[in-house]
N, C-alpha and C positions, 0 to 999 in steps of 0.2 A: 910314602905319602899317605896323611893320615885323614881322607877323603874315601874310607870304605862305605863299606853297607852298615857295619857297626850301629848301633845304637849308641847317643852320643853319650849317653850313663858308661857304657861296658867302656866305652873308651878309654873314658877316667878310671875305669878301675881295672881295667887289661893293660891296655897300651901302656898308661903313663904310669903303671907300677915302677915302682924304683925310684923316681924321679925326687929329686931332694928339693925341688922348689920349683917353681912356676915359670922357671927362664926355659927349662928347657921345652917345655912344651909352646912358649911363645916362642924358640928359634924355629920350631916344627911350622910351627902359623906362618912364621912368616918366609918361611922358606916357600909354601903351600901357595899363597900368594903371589911369591912371584914365579912360580913354574906357569909358562902360557898355555898349557892343557888342562889348568884347572878352571873351569868355566862352568854353567847352566848349576846343573842341583850341586854340584860338588864344590862350586864355590859357595854356594850358599850353606851347606855342614860347616865349611872352614868359620867364616861368619860366625855361624852358630856357637861354635868352638870356642871360639874367643869371647863369643858374650859370658858361655858359662863358665869359661875359667876366671874373667872377672869377678862373677857373680860368686865364684868359690874361694874367692882369696879371702882372708880373715883379714886384711888392710889393702883393699885393692888401689887407695891412695900412695901404699908403697912405690909404686911402678916409678921408676926416674924418667925423666923428662922425656931422654934419649930415646929410652924404650917405645915411649906412647908416641913418638915423632914417628919413630920407624914403623910401628904398626898402622896408624894414620896412614902414613903415604903409601903404603905398601897396599893396604886393604881401599885405599879411594883409586889407585890404580889400575886393580883387580878387578873392580867396580867399571872401570872406565873400556879397562879389555873385554868385560861382559859384553857393555853396549857393542863395540866392537867387530869380538870374534865370537860372540855365542849365538845360538840357535834361532834369538830372534822368537823367542817365544814370551809373549807379553808377561802373562803371569809368572811363568821365573825369575825376567828381568825386576818387575814390578814387587818380587819378595824380597830379592838381592837389594835393589836400591834400598828398599824401606829399612831394611836389616842392617844393611852399612851404617847408614845413617841415624840408627838405633843406635850403635855400636861406637859409632863418634861422638856419638853425645850424650856419654853416660857421666854422671856426676864423680867430678875427682876432687881433690883434697883443694885446687886450684881452678876452678870450674871455667871455663874456656880461654884460658890463658895458654895450656898446654898445646893450641892447634896455630901453625904459623898462619899467616892473614891469606897467602895462597891457597895454603889448606881448605880456609873457609869460603874461599872464592870456590876451589873443586866443590865442596858439600855443596854450595852452593847451587853450582850447574849440575849437580844427581840430583838434590831437590827438583830442579824444574824440569829435569828429565821424567821425573816419576813422578809430578804433577799431570805431564803433558799425557803420559800413559792413562793416568787416571780419568783425567777429562774425555778422553777419547773411549775410554771404556764405559763411562757415565754409568758406574756403580753405585748406587744410589747409599748404599751399606759402607762405601770409603767416607762419604762426605765428612762426619764426625771426624774419622779418623784424620783425614786432611788437614782442617780446620786446627785438629791439635798438633800433629808434624809440624805446621809452618810455623803457628805460637811459640814453639818449643824450641824452635833455630833461632828467633828472634835476639836475644842474648848474645849468640852469638857473633851475629852481624853487628852486632851494636860494637862489638873491641875492636874495628877493622880502623886501621889507620890512616887516618885521614889525608895524613900530609905525605906519604911514600906514592913518591911520583918516580921509580923507577919505568923505563919503557917497559920490560918483561912483566912487573904488575898493572901497570896500566892495560896492556893488551888482556889478561887475565882477565882484571876486572870488565870489560869492554863486551869481553865472548857471555860474562856472565850476564851483566846488563840486558845483551840481546835478546839472552834466554828467559830474563826474569820478563821481559817484554813481549815475549812467546806464547809463556805462559797467561800472562794479564789477559790478553788479546781473547785466551781458548776461554779463560773464565766465563768474560764480558760474552762470548759469545754465546755459550754456553747459559748462562743469567737470562739471556736474551730469551732465549726458545725455552729455559723451563718455568722461567719465571719461580722460581722457588727461593724462598728466602734461604735456605742452607747456604746456595753458592752465592747469593750476596755476601753472605758471611763470611766464606773464601775469599771473595773477591777482595771484602773491606780486611783481610788480615793480613792478603798480599801484596796490597798495597803499602801497610808498613815498616814492608820488609826497604822501601823506597829510600825512606827514609833515615837509613843505619847505611846507605852504601855510596861511601864517597864518588861522586859523578863526577867526572872527567870530560873536557871538548874535546869531541873526535879529533880535532887540528892539532894535538898535542900528541896523538900517534905517531910513531915515527914510519917514515915512507917504507921500509923494508920491515922486513919481520925481524925482532931485538931478539930469535933464538935462532942456535948453531941450523944452518940447512940440512935438510933431511932426519931431523932429528924431532923433528915433530909433524904430525898430517897437514897433507896440505889442502883439506878441505876444510874451511875456516867455522864449519859450524860443528865441527867434532869438538868435545870437549880435550884430545890430542893435538889440538892444534897450538894451544897452549898451556898443557899440563904432560907433563914427562912419559909417554908412554910404557904399560907394563907388557908391551908386546915388540917383537922388531916387526921393521916397517917394512913395505914395498915400492921400490923405486920402480916410476914412472918409464916405462921402456922405450916411452914418446923420445922425450927430451932429457933423461936422466938428471932431473933438478927439480923432482918434487918426489916425497915418499906419500904413502895412504897406510891408514892400518890395514884395508884389505879389497876388495871388490867392490863392497858397499861404498863406501868413503871415494875411492877414486870415480867410479859411474855420478856421486853425486856432483864431486867438482866439476866434472867434466860436463854435465848437463846444466847444473846451476851456476857453478861458481867460476866460470869461464875460462878453465883450464883449456877448453878445447880450442879457443883462440890462442890462449898464450903458446902452449904447445907447437902446435903449428908453427906460429911464428917464431919461436925455439930453434926450431926443427931447423927450418928454411935457413936462418943465419949460420947453426952449423955445418949445412952442407954446400953452402957458400965458399 
């Protein structure tokens, strides 16, 4: 694992000695992104190392689309794992989310073309979670950075395929739109409370995102989840309910029909998602 306490420069000077290309480091980074134990500050270290790797490459655009797709997929999965399995330290989560978004928004030879549509929606989910963290923190110094971060992602959203109507894409899109609405409501509440122009600017930029996201009617959603049973989180507001988890799932022992990322997701679905009623009904049917 490359997530020790050594300084980043020491890593490249010592640990990477003898590497003939950045591909070796890329493989090590992906290995750590996939490791369920890598969360909190260790995960932040891995993400920063990947950013440094890109900045030290003589030709960052030479990375193939497949390599970039793999790094994007695993870094997104690791960020979602942090939200589900991390220590819930707000500052650490905010740092991990903002750094992941920075990593995935770096310029390439084909800007905005290397991320798949579902990965872009995954980034939007992370962006929404990061916005809510900052709204709740009410950090005045972060306001300008919030606006800049939102604005920098708008070109990504403009590339989304408006004709993709597959059930899985619709489910991912609807999840992202629900998260977008929650952030908009949070911005509005803060704007009305603070009566500050900076909050009004954030609201205006956030509303611009809506124009780039293809809106589908809820009645187009399939009655059942389009994803394989037990391969997604049962708590509908968790990003892992529509995106592949980067960690093992835990099955509900009451009905054995739903899986969760961990205790937090299970408690939320039990209290807010209606699983309390569904689980008892299913258990009763099994016992009959």
